[in-house]
N, C-alpha and C positions, 0 to 999 in steps of 0.2 A: 514800792518796790518799781513798779513801770515808771510811774512818773520820776523816782530818781533818777532812771537810767537814760529817759527823755532829756529830761533837765541838763543830764552830763552832758550826753551826745551832742546837745544846741549849744551848750556854752564851754565846750573845752575842745575845740575842731582838731587837736593833736594828740589826742586821746580815742578818736569818734571810731576809727577803725580797727583798735581794739577791743574797743567796748561793744561793736558790733557783733567781732568776732565770739566772742564772750558770751555776749545775749542770744546769738544764735544758737551756741556751742547746749547754753543753760539749759536753751526752749527744747533744744533736740531730746536732753537726758530726761527732760519732765515727760515727753511725750512719748518715749521710750516707756516711761515709768509707769504709763496710764495704760498701756496697752499692753505691756506684759509682764507689769508685776515685779520687775527684776532690772534696776541700777547698779553699775558696777562703777564708782568714783574712779578716774584713770582709763577709761575705753567704753564705757557703755555697751558692753560686751551682749547682746541678746541671742537665746538659743532659736534658731528656722524651726518653726514649727514643722511636724511632718503632715500634716495639711492645710490647702490652703486658708487666708484667712479671711474670717468673714467680711461683708462689704464694711461693717463697722472696726474691724481693726484693724490696725494700722502693718502697712506692709514696711519692711524695712526699706530701709533711705537704697536708693540707685547707687551703687557701687563708685558712678562715673562721678560722685559729687562729695565722694570721699576719698582720701590720699591713705593708702596702707602704711601703718606704722612698720617700722624695720625688722618687731617681730614676728609681724604678719609676711612680710617679705624673703625674709630668712630662712622661713617655712615651706614656703610655695616653691622657694629654690631648691630648697633640697627636696622637697620631689618630686622637680624637674630635672635634677640631677641622675634620680634612679628611671625617670624617663628616657634619656637621654643616652644613657647606659642599657637600654635593651630591657631593663628589668623591669616589663611591665605588670606580674604581680603585687611585689613589693612596691613600684610605685601606687597603684592603684591605690592599696592600703595607705598609703602616705596621703594621696589626694584625698581620700575619704576622712583622715583624721584632721588635715586641714580644716574640711569644710564643717566637721561635728564642733570644732575649736573657735571657729572664726565663721559662722552662719553669715554675717551680713560684713562682711568683710568686701574691700575695694577689687578682691580678688576670686570671689566665693565664684561669681559668674563663672570665670576660665577655668576655677577647677572642676565644676559642674561637668562643661563641654568636655574637660580633657576626660573627666571621667566617664562620660559617656562613650568618648571617643574608643579611649582602653576598653570598655567593656563589650563594645560592639567587634574590637578587632579581637577578642577573646573568643568570642562565640555566644556571649552574654548579652542576648538581643531586649529579655526583659527588663533587665537592671539597666541595659543605656537606653531603653525608651524612657525609663523612672527619672534618670538623670537630667536627659532632654527637657521634660517636662516640667523638672523641679525650676529650672532656668526660667523657662517662661513662665513661671506662673508668678517666681517671687523675684524676679527683675526684669520687668515690658521695656526698661531705657535699654538694657546691655547692648554694647555692640557687638554681642556672639548670638542675637536674638536669629539673627536669618540662619546662620547656620542651626542651631538649636530645632529651629522651626523644619527645616532640611533635612538633619541627620535622625530627628524622630520619627518624620515621615519613613524614610530608610527601614529602620527599624521597625516600625509597625507592619509594613511591607513584607518585611522577613517574617513575622508574626504573624501574616498572612491575616492583618486587622484591615482590611483593603477600605473601610470606610473612613476611619479615623487616620490610615496613611495620609490618603486623597482630601481628606481637611488639612493636615497638618504641611501638605505638599505644596496647598493653594495657597496658605498660610504667607510658606515661605515665602511665594512669589509677588506679596503685598508690599515686602519690606524691600528696603536696598538689599539688593545681592548682586555678587560678581557675575560675570557674563559662563565663567564655567558652574558656579552654582546654579543660577537659571537651566543651566543645560542640563545639571542632575536633576532637578526637578520637576524638568519634562520627561526627561529619562522614566525616572520612576511613575512619572502619570501615565505615559507610555503601557508600560507595564501592567497596572494596574487595570488601564482598559483592554489590554490585549487579554489579562486573566478572565476578563466578563465576558471577553467576546465581540466587545463593540470595537471591532477591528477598525470604521473610517476613524473614529476618534484616538486610536492605537496609533494609527499610522501620520494623524497631524501633530500630536504631542514626541512622536521619535521624531519628525522631520524636525520641530521646534530645538529638539536636544542638538540634532546635529547640527543645525545652525548655528548654535550658541556657541557646542565648542567643537568645532571640527578638527581640531588638530590635538586633541587629547585623547587617551585611552579610552573613555567615556563614550566620547563623539562618534568614533570608529565601531564601539560594539552597538551604540545605536542604529548607527548606516547598515550594521549588519543585521541586528534584529529588524530595522524594517525591511530589508529585501527579504527576509527569510518569510517576514508579514506574507508581504504582496505574493512570494512564490507557493505559500502552502494553507494561506487562511482564507485569501478575499475569492469570494463567490463570481463567476461572471459579471453578475449586475453591479458589484461592488466596483470591480476595473473600471466598467462603464463608462462609472459615473465619479470616480477619483480621477479617471484620467481626463475627464474633460474639466473637473478642478481643477487640477495641477498641469495644464495644457501644456504649458512653456515653461515649466518652471519644474525646480527636482522634490519630488522623484517621478515626474511625470514618464522621463525614460523606461523607469522601469514597471512603471504600471503599463506602457504600451507593451512593452517586449513579453510581457508573462501574458496579455491579453491577446497576443499575438499565439504563444504557444499552446492558449485555449483552442482558438479558432483552428489549428495546427492539428492538434491530440485530435478534435473531432471534424476533423479533413474538411473545414467550411474555409474551401480554399480564396473565394472573393473576399468574406470578412477578414480573414489573414492578409492580404494583400493590399486593403482598406487600412487596415492599422499600420502595418509595414512603413504605407506612404504617410503617413501623418507623423511617424515615428522618425522621418528622413526629413522631412520638412523640419518638423518643431524642433528637434535637437541632432542637428549635422553634425556633432563632435562627439557624440556620445558612444561610450565603448562600444566594441563589437561593430561601427557603421558599415565596415568593410562586410562584414558577415549578412548582414540587412538585405543590403544592396544585391550579395551574390542571392541571397534565397529570393527577392524579389525577380530578380531576373528567370530564376529556374522555374517560378511561378507563370510566369508570365510565357512561358517557354510551355507550360505545363498545359495551359489553357489552348493552347494548338493541338486538335485534335480532330485525328480523320475517324466516324464515328464506322466506316465499314472496315478497320481493319479490327480485330483481334488477334493480339499475339498469343504467340504458346513458346512456353519458357521449358524444357525438359531436358534430359540426361541421355543422348542422344550416343555419347561415346563415355566410356569409362567402365564402371565396373556397373553400375547399374542401366547399361544400354539395351538390354533386351526390356527389361521394367517401361524405360521411356517410349522402348517404340513400340509395346500393345497398348500403352498410353495412347501415342500422336495415334495408332490406327484409329480406337474409340474416337477422337476426336474427327477424324479426316472423315467416317463414317457416316457420322451427325452429321458432317456439313453436308456430303454429297445426299446424305437422304433428306435434307430441308429444301435442298434444289429441286428435289426432283416433286418436292411438295410445292414450292413458289420459286418457280424458274425465272423470275424478276428477281429472285433475290439477290441484293448487291452486298455480300458479306466476301472478306477475303482473312486467308491465315497469312501472319509473318512469323516462321516457325524458326528459333534461336536453340542452341544446343548450351545448357547448363555445363556440362562435361561433368554433372555432380559434384562439383566443388564450388564452394562460397565466392571466388573471387571471377571465377568465369560468369556465373548467375549473375553477380553484379554488373559487370558489364554489358552482358547480353539484355540485360532489364534497361542498362542506361540506354541502348541503342534503340530498342523498342521502344521507349517514350519518348525520348530525344529529336532521335532519325527517324524513324517510321511513323511516329506520332498516332500510335495504337491505342483504341478508348479502353480498354482492358486486356489482360494477362491470364490466361491457364496455366499454369504451374506455379513453383515446380514443385517436385516429387515427392522429394527427401524432406524429413524433418529438420535436421541440420543445415539445408540448404535455405529452406525455408524461413527460417529462424533468422537466420543470421543476415536476409535481406531485409528486414523491419524497418531500421534506418531508412533506407534507401525509398522503403516505399510509401513510410511516411513524408518523406521530400520529396519524391516526386508526385506523392497524393493521386497514385492510378491503384484501382482495384486489381486487386491479383486475389484468384480462385485456384487453390491447389484440391485437385480429383485426390487426393492422398495424405501425406502428412500428419499421418494419425496418432503419432505417439508423441507430439507437442500440445502446444500450448499456443500454434499458430494466427487463428481468426481472434484471440485475448486478445493480440501483444497491438494491434494497429486497426483501426476506423477502414481500413483499407483493405485489411485481410478478412479471407474468405476461406472453408474450406466445405468441399462435399465429399465427405468419406465417411464409411463407418469407422466408429473408434473402440477402443476398448472400453470404455466407459458406457458406452451406447448399447455394445453386448451383455454386458453385467447386468445392465438396469432391465433389458428387456428380458432378460434368460431368468433373473431374480422372479418378475413381475411374473411373468409366466407359472412359474415354480408355485410362486405363494398361492395366486388368485385362482390360478385353472386345474394344475394337478392337485393343488391343497398340502403340497408338502409344507412341512416345518422344522425337521432337523436335518442339517445337510456336515458333510463331511468336505474337505477339498485334498485334492490329490495333486498338485502342480510341478512342472520343470522350473526348476529353479535356475530361470533367466531371465530378461526383460520383458517378453510376450507372459509369461506363464503367471509373476508377479503382480503385472497389471489387471489381468486379469481377474487373478486370485485375490487381489485389495477392490475391486469397484464390486465383484459379484458379493462378498462379505459386506462391503460396507449398506449394500442395497439390504442385503436379507435381512443384516440387523435392524434396517429403517422398517423393513416390513413386519418386523414383530418376529421373525425367525427364529433358529437358535444353530451357531456351527457348534457341531462338537468337538469336530476331528480337522486339523490341518497339517500336513506333510508332504515334503517335497521329494523329489529324487532327480540327480544331477541329467542334465541333458543329454548328453549322450549314453545314458545309463540301453541295457537290456535285460535286464535283472532286477526287478521291482519288487524282491519278498520283502526285502527290511522294511520299505518304505507305505508296503502293504500289511506287513506284520504291525507297524507303529497305527496302524487304522482301526486296530482289534481284529483282522483275520486271524484263524486258527492255524496255531504253530505246526511245523512240519509234526510234530512227535505227538500231538494228539491226532492229526490227521491218519496217521498209522495206525493209534490203539481204537480210534472210529472205525477203521478198517478191519482189523482184525476182528472184532467183536459182532459184526455183521454176519448174520447164520451164512449167508451164502457170498463171497467175495464177488463183487463188481470187476466188469475189468476195468483197466485203467483209466478213467478219465475223473475229470472235475470231481468231489467228494459233493461237492454244491448240489451238482445237478440228483443228486440220489434222495428219494421222497423219505427214505427209512430210516435217514441220519437225525438226530433231534437237533433242533440250530438253536443255539442261543436269541434271546429277545435283540431285534435290531436295532444297534444303537441311533444308527441315522434312517430317513427315509431315500435319500440322494446322496450322489457324488458327482462331485463338477471336477471336470477334469478339462482343464484348458491346456492341453496340448497339442500338437498335431496329429493328422491321423495316421503314421507311420506307428509311435508310441503309444496311441491310446489304442491302435491295432494289438499290441503288444500287452498292455497291461487288463484288458479288460478277461481275456481267458486265466491270466494269473489270478485277477480277483476271484473268478470264479474259483480256480485251485482251491485256493484259500476259503471258501466256503463264504465267501460276501457276496451272496449271491440276494435276487429278488426287490434291490432296489434300482432307482433310477438314476441310469447314466446322465450327466451334462454337461454340455461342451460348447466350444466358442467356433469361428470360422476353420479354426486349423482343421477342424474335422471334413470339412466339405472336401472329401474326396472320394471317388471310387474304390480307391486302393484300400480305403479303411476296413471293407468290407472283405477284403481278397486275404486281410491278416489278419482281423478279429474276429470271422466269418461271424456263427450264431450268437456268440459271447457281446456283441456290439448291436444284435436287433432289440430296438426299441431305445436306443438311446437318440435323444435330441439334443440339437443345437439351432444356432443360427449364423446368419451371413449376411453379407448386402447383398449379394448375387447369386441367382439360380437358374445355370441354363438352362436346366428341364422343366424349370416353370410352366402352367398351362397358360397362364397372359399371352393372347396374341401380339401385345406390343416387345416381349418378350423374344418369343416364337422369330418373328420378321426380322428383330435385332442380331438371334444367332444366326439366322440361315443368312441373312446379308452378308454378315461378319466372318463366317466360312467360307462362302461362297468369295469373297474379295482377299482373303489372306490367308484359306487353308487349314484354317483350325479353330476352333471353338473359343468363344471369347470367355476371361477371364472377369475377376472384380476391377481389376484397374483399369481395364476396356472399357467396363458398364459407367462406371463413376466417370472415365473422361467423356463418353459419349452424351453422359446427363448432364454435366456441366456445359459443355456447349450448346445443348437444346436449352436450358438454364438462362445463358446468356443471351443468344438469340431472342428468345422470347420478349426479353426485357428490353433491348434494344428493337424491336415491333414496335414494343407498346407506346416507344416516342422519346423514347433517352438520348440526347445527342453529343452529352458532354460526361467526363468519365463521373461528375459528384452524381448527374441523374443514372448512370449505371450502376453506381455504389448504393443509391438510396434504392435505385429498383429490385438489388438483386435482395435488400434487406427484408423487400417485401414479398418475397418468392413463398406459397403457401401452398401445400397439397401439390406438388408439382409430381405428376404422375409419369416414373421413370424408371427405366428396365433396371435400374439398380434400386428398389420401391420407392414408398411417396415419402415427397421431401419438403420441408419447410427451413427456411434458415430463421433462428433464431436470432435477437439484438444485437449478439457479439459478431455473426457472422458464421455462426458454425452449423452446420446442415443437422437436423434433426428428423430421422428415418424409422420409418416402419418396416423394421428388417424382415426378414425372410425366415421363418420357424420350419425347419425340417427336422425328420426322424429318417430312420433306417426301419424298413417293413417289407419285409420278406424279401429279402436280398439286395433292398433297392433303398437309393435315396429318395423321400418323396418330400413334397411341402406339405404341411400343417395348417397355415394360413392360405 
């Protein structure tokens, strides 16, 4: 037969094209019959296998070499019409039917692509991936191959199969793709690298995505993701290396800006200036370049420092004037004392009034740094003002050490912010440790005023008691303006009024009217707790203590905070506060010669005994000058020196600075003994 066809082809030229077509068509049918065992005259329709053919199996003929018959085109067009009308589910079914009916059609690869796209649109990622994979496996010469590789990679990314997604996306880039498709492939390669925390690789891929399709929605998303990656994920060493790699190209400006921000946050002025200068030279047209110049000018001014001048920023007018004045007295007395010991000491104060408001404090701080060129600032006093100054403190890169600001996170908000003050957290921890480890108490009640001071001490005391394996069995409050505490005490398990009356009646000899808790003949119930924490002020605690005894709550240890520290508590509470233990950051009657000298000098100079604010301010100046005398000449050196302060022996206790710039103090442990406040430690 082959010989006959060959003879006809060579001897009858005008029938040769027809015979070639017939011979090819017949040969195709034979091959299909051999590979699948199924031939249908009039179409040679084969069923697409559900699994990839083996190496010895015949693949379906590439649809590019076939011309779809009218019947197939009509079925395809009907499915497309459903798609165009937005009938996605119906279109999905129609294309599925098409593929089943015409598995080797010239339109089957396109149908598989549409099925993948529709499934992805409907959130059926697994099905979508399957359609793309079948297109790739059975139609290796399809013009839709690049899109199939790409979209399969996207679906695998959605399914979190990053290994297979990576392979498919990389394969997409090995075949001819459009610029937009190239950008999409790089985008998802970047997202995979980000998921795996391969950040430099992620940056390179996202950069390629931006450059491949800058004006598309995906390109803009890649740009946003790249910026977020730089801002949130890159370590300092990565920023350094990548800013060199992209020294004069995108995204070099973003990398340098972030690196400068890191140095600014850590207070490294010199490195921040160097990075900003690189940014201006390499990217003179970068966005916000004017703000970069302004920042450089500010830093250059910051470097102009007079190491002999210390700024003081306190509320010397307004509602907090008295507190500000007492704080200033402590600072001035410290400087006077230092000059007595070091006659040649070249240190002066530049004092400015914050007026107790953020706006005035802001202006005053700018003056102290930009015009007076002080090396550091003592103040502000109020927490609200201190916190409001944080952005300016960072901008000016000046060490600011507050001798109070106790109810804030001030020292944790900036590498240049410090605090030398007792805090509520410090009191709660110190008192809890003493109660558990020294007094061996295990069960506690808490009776607190329902206001910020009482709540803060309540929370920190309870937190540390629990950490120390203690038990808090009762927690109750009273209004801060209260003078009658019976309801709160009853909630603590105190004996009710009627029970007290019955006990008095049953006694053989009625005692004089006094707290029943003080009579030994009354049988007492077991104590539900060993101690009561009373984080109130001296005037209120003085009223509560007798009332506790009246309701037969006796024989328990009373504990308190710095609000107790006044002789008035003994006048009000009398013998009922005897033995109470509390803490404070300063004790004017301490036996330490350092404190005695300070108190005597303060009283001689100002006509009154010093309090906590004066003591903490006194120690603050002493610490600053100690660092200056150790060789600090710049603001950065002063900041670093303050962070190294350890076991500074001051009138407000022994102080060390923690890495956040917050003072850690050994507090004064006080008790009431024989009608006097005395020091325990």
